[in-house]
DSSP file (Angstrom, degrees, kcal/mol; ACC not computed):
  #  RESIDUE AA STRUCTURE BP1 BP2  ACC     N-H-->O    O-->H-N    N-H-->O    O-->H-N    TCO  KAPPA ALPHA  PHI   PSI    X-CA   Y-CA   Z-CA
    1    1 A X     >        0   0    0      0, 0.0     4,-1.7     0, 0.0     3,-0.1   0.000 360.0 360.0 360.0 -44.5   43.7   11.9   -6.8
    2    2 A X  H  >  +     0   0    0      1,-0.2     4,-1.9     2,-0.2     5,-0.2   0.889 360.0  52.1 -55.9 -42.2   41.6   10.2   -9.4
    3    3 A X  H  > S+     0   0    0      1,-0.2     4,-2.5     2,-0.2    -1,-0.2   0.879 106.7  55.9 -63.9 -37.8   41.0    7.2   -7.0
    4    4 A X  H  > S+     0   0    0      1,-0.2     4,-2.1     2,-0.2    -1,-0.2   0.924 106.6  47.8 -63.0 -45.9   39.9    9.6   -4.4
    5    5 A X  H  X S+     0   0    0     -4,-1.7     4,-2.2     2,-0.2    -1,-0.2   0.911 112.3  49.2 -55.8 -46.2   37.2   11.2   -6.6
    6    6 A X  H  X S+     0   0    0     -4,-1.9     4,-1.4     1,-0.2    -2,-0.2   0.874 110.4  52.3 -66.8 -38.3   35.9    7.7   -7.7
    7    7 A X  H  X S+     0   0    0     -4,-2.5     4,-1.7     2,-0.2    -1,-0.2   0.898 107.5  50.7 -53.3 -48.6   35.8    6.8   -4.1
    8    8 A X  H  X S+     0   0    0     -4,-2.1     4,-2.6     1,-0.2     3,-0.3   0.937 111.0  49.0 -59.6 -52.4   33.8    9.8   -3.2
    9    9 A X  H  X S+     0   0    0     -4,-2.2     4,-1.7     1,-0.2    -1,-0.2   0.764 110.6  51.3 -62.3 -28.1   31.2    9.2   -5.9
   10   10 A X  H  X S+     0   0    0     -4,-1.4     4,-1.7     2,-0.2    -1,-0.2   0.853 110.7  47.0 -77.7 -32.5   30.9    5.6   -4.9
   11   11 A X  H  X S+     0   0    0     -4,-1.7     4,-1.9    -3,-0.3    -2,-0.2   0.851 111.9  50.6 -66.8 -44.1   30.2    6.6   -1.3
   12   12 A X  H  X S+     0   0    0     -4,-2.6     4,-2.4     2,-0.2     5,-0.2   0.907 112.6  46.2 -70.2 -37.0   27.7    9.2   -2.4
   13   13 A X  H  X S+     0   0    0     -4,-1.7     4,-2.2     1,-0.2    -2,-0.2   0.888 114.7  48.5 -76.1 -33.8   25.7    6.7   -4.7
   14   14 A X  H  X S+     0   0    0     -4,-1.7     4,-2.0     2,-0.2    -1,-0.2   0.840 112.9  47.2 -71.9 -33.0   25.8    4.1   -1.9
   15   15 A X  H  X S+     0   0    0     -4,-1.9     4,-2.0     2,-0.2    -2,-0.2   0.953 112.9  48.7 -77.6 -47.2   24.6    6.5    0.7
   16   16 A X  H  X S+     0   0    0     -4,-2.4     4,-2.5     1,-0.2     5,-0.2   0.943 112.1  48.2 -58.5 -47.6   21.8    7.9   -1.5
   17   17 A X  H  X S+     0   0    0     -4,-2.2     4,-2.8     1,-0.2     5,-0.2   0.947 110.6  51.3 -61.9 -43.6   20.6    4.4   -2.4
   18   18 A X  H  X S+     0   0    0     -4,-2.0     4,-1.9     1,-0.2    -1,-0.2   0.824 110.0  49.2 -58.9 -33.6   20.6    3.4    1.2
   19   19 A X  H  X S+     0   0    0     -4,-2.0     4,-2.3     2,-0.2    -1,-0.2   0.910 111.1  51.7 -64.1 -47.5   18.6    6.5    2.2
   20   20 A X  H  X S+     0   0    0     -4,-2.5     4,-2.6     2,-0.2     5,-0.2   0.901 111.5  44.6 -44.5 -56.6   16.1    5.8   -0.5
   21   21 A X  H  X S+     0   0    0     -4,-2.8     4,-2.3     1,-0.2    -1,-0.2   0.890 113.6  50.1 -68.8 -39.8   15.6    2.2    0.5
   22   22 A X  H  X S+     0   0    0     -4,-1.9     4,-1.9    -5,-0.2    -1,-0.2   0.912 112.1  47.3 -63.6 -44.2   15.3    3.0    4.2
   23   23 A X  H  X S+     0   0    0     -4,-2.3     4,-1.7     1,-0.2    -2,-0.2   0.923 110.9  50.1 -67.5 -40.8   12.8    5.7    3.6
   24   24 A X  H  X S+     0   0    0     -4,-2.6     4,-1.7     1,-0.2    -1,-0.2   0.892 112.1  49.8 -63.9 -40.7   10.7    3.6    1.3
   25   25 A X  H  X S+     0   0    0     -4,-2.3     4,-1.7     1,-0.2    -1,-0.2   0.834 106.8  54.3 -69.7 -26.1   10.7    0.7    3.9
   26   26 A X  H  X S+     0   0    0     -4,-1.9     4,-2.1     2,-0.2    -2,-0.2   0.811 107.2  50.8 -70.0 -34.3    9.7    3.0    6.6
   27   27 A X  H  X S+     0   0    0     -4,-1.7     4,-1.9     2,-0.2    -2,-0.2   0.860 106.6  54.3 -72.8 -34.0    6.7    4.1    4.5
   28   28 A X  H  X>S+     0   0    0     -4,-1.7     5,-2.1     2,-0.2     4,-0.6   0.924 110.9  45.6 -58.9 -47.6    5.7    0.6    4.0
   29   29 A X  H ><5S+     0   0    0     -4,-1.7     3,-1.3     1,-0.2     5,-0.3   0.924 111.8  52.3 -65.4 -44.9    5.7    0.0    7.7
   30   30 A X  H 3<5S+     0   0    0     -4,-2.1    -1,-0.2     1,-0.3    -2,-0.2   0.837 108.2  50.9 -66.5 -31.4    3.8    3.2    8.4
   31   31 A X  H 3<5S-     0   0    0     -4,-1.9    -1,-0.3    -5,-0.1    -2,-0.2   0.606 115.5-116.4 -75.6  -9.1    1.1    2.3    5.9
   32   32 A X  T <<5S+     0   0    0     -3,-1.3     3,-0.3    -4,-0.6    -3,-0.2   0.680  80.2 121.8  80.6  21.5    0.7   -1.0    7.5
   33   33 A X     >< +     0   0    0     -5,-2.1     4,-1.1    -6,-0.2     3,-0.5   0.305  36.7 100.9 -97.0   5.9    1.7   -3.0    4.8
   34   34 A X  H  > S+     0   0    0     -6,-0.4     4,-2.2    -5,-0.3    -1,-0.2   0.834  78.2  56.6 -55.2 -37.7    4.5   -4.8    6.5
   35   35 A X  H  4 S+     0   0    0     -3,-0.3    -1,-0.2     1,-0.2    -2,-0.1   0.802 100.9  63.0 -66.3 -33.8    2.5   -8.1    7.1
   36   36 A X  H  4 S+     0   0    0     -3,-0.5     3,-0.2     1,-0.2    -1,-0.2   0.930 116.0  25.1 -59.4 -47.9    1.9   -8.1    3.3
   37   37 A X  H  < S+     0   0    0     -4,-1.1     2,-0.3     1,-0.2    -2,-0.2   0.657 133.7  36.6 -93.8 -20.7    5.6   -8.5    2.4
   38   38 A X     <  +     0   0    0     -4,-2.2    -1,-0.2    -5,-0.2    -2,-0.1  -0.740  57.6 179.9-138.1  86.9    6.7  -10.2    5.7
   39   39 A X  S    S+     0   0    0     -2,-0.3     2,-1.2    -3,-0.2     3,-0.1   0.720  77.9  70.4 -59.7 -18.7    4.2  -12.5    7.3
   40   40 A X    >   +     0   0    0      1,-0.2     3,-2.4     2,-0.0     4,-0.3  -0.632  64.7 174.4 -99.7  71.6    6.6  -13.2   10.2
   41   41 A X  T 3  S+     0   0    0     -2,-1.2     3,-0.3     1,-0.3    -1,-0.2   0.615  72.6  60.6 -64.9 -12.0    6.3   -9.7   11.7
   42   42 A X  T 3  S+     0   0    0      1,-0.2    -1,-0.3    -3,-0.1    -3,-0.0   0.456  78.3  93.8 -94.3   0.9    8.4  -10.7   14.8
   43   43 A X  S <  S-     0   0    0     -3,-2.4    -1,-0.2    -5,-0.1    -2,-0.1   0.905  86.5-134.3 -61.2 -42.1   11.5  -11.4   12.5
   44   44 A X        -     0   0    0     -4,-0.3     2,-0.1    -3,-0.3    -2,-0.1   0.917  30.7-173.5  88.1  49.7   12.8   -7.9   12.9
   45   45 A X        -     0   0    0     -4,-0.1     2,-0.1     1,-0.1    -1,-0.1  -0.437  25.4-112.6 -76.0 153.6   13.7   -7.1    9.4
   46   46 A X     >  -     0   0    0      1,-0.1     4,-2.2    -2,-0.1     3,-0.3  -0.476  28.4-108.8 -84.3 156.4   15.5   -3.9    8.6
   47   47 A X  H  > S+     0   0    0      1,-0.2     4,-2.2     2,-0.2     5,-0.2   0.841 118.9  54.9 -56.4 -32.6   13.7   -1.2    6.7
   48   48 A X  H  > S+     0   0    0      2,-0.2     4,-2.2     1,-0.2    -1,-0.2   0.923 108.8  47.2 -60.1 -44.5   15.8   -1.9    3.6
   49   49 A X  H  > S+     0   0    0     -3,-0.3     4,-1.7     2,-0.2    -2,-0.2   0.863 109.9  53.8 -68.0 -34.9   14.9   -5.5    3.6
   50   50 A X  H  X S+     0   0    0     -4,-2.2     4,-2.0     1,-0.2    -1,-0.2   0.897 110.5  47.8 -59.7 -45.3   11.2   -4.6    4.0
   51   51 A X  H  X S+     0   0    0     -4,-2.2     4,-2.7     1,-0.2    -2,-0.2   0.893 109.6  51.0 -66.4 -41.0   11.5   -2.4    1.0
   52   52 A X  H  X S+     0   0    0     -4,-2.2     4,-1.8     1,-0.2    -1,-0.2   0.862 110.5  48.5 -64.5 -33.0   13.2   -4.9   -1.1
   53   53 A X  H  X S+     0   0    0     -4,-1.7     4,-2.5     2,-0.2    -1,-0.2   0.852 109.1  54.7 -76.8 -35.6   10.6   -7.5   -0.3
   54   54 A X  H  X S+     0   0    0     -4,-2.0     4,-2.6     2,-0.2    -2,-0.2   0.942 109.3  47.7 -56.9 -49.1    7.8   -4.9   -1.1
   55   55 A X  H  X S+     0   0    0     -4,-2.7     4,-2.7     1,-0.2    -2,-0.2   0.898 112.3  48.5 -64.4 -36.3    9.3   -4.3   -4.5
   56   56 A X  H  X S+     0   0    0     -4,-1.8     4,-2.4     2,-0.2    -1,-0.2   0.948 112.3  49.2 -60.4 -46.7    9.6   -8.0   -5.2
   57   57 A X  H  X S+     0   0    0     -4,-2.5     4,-2.4     1,-0.2    -2,-0.2   0.936 112.1  48.1 -63.7 -50.2    6.1   -8.5   -4.1
   58   58 A X  H  X S+     0   0    0     -4,-2.6     4,-1.1     1,-0.2    -1,-0.2   0.904 112.2  48.6 -58.5 -47.4    4.9   -5.7   -6.4
   59   59 A X  H  < S+     0   0    0     -4,-2.7    -1,-0.2    -5,-0.2    -2,-0.2   0.823 110.8  52.7 -60.6 -34.2    6.9   -7.0   -9.4
   60   60 A X  H  < S+     0   0    0     -4,-2.4    -2,-0.2    -5,-0.2    -1,-0.2   0.884 109.8  47.4 -67.8 -39.3    5.4  -10.4   -8.7
   61   61 A X  H  <        0   0    0     -4,-2.4    -2,-0.2    -5,-0.2    -1,-0.2   0.639 360.0 360.0 -76.9 -15.9    1.9   -9.0   -8.7
   62   62 A X     <        0   0    0     -4,-1.1    -3,-0.2    -5,-0.2    -4,-0.1   0.464 360.0 360.0  86.4 360.0    2.4   -7.0  -12.0
């Protein structure tokens, strides 16, 4: 029973993180900032990867 509760929490945290990353990546694309983080616009990156690149870009710029 204890392992089931831990697994449920893990799935909840993973699902929430995925939702946040996808929605933030979608926002980057809608604002037209995708080229800033991915100059190869035909690569077809996922929204999650676009958001991770945007965060890296922002951290690199200070």
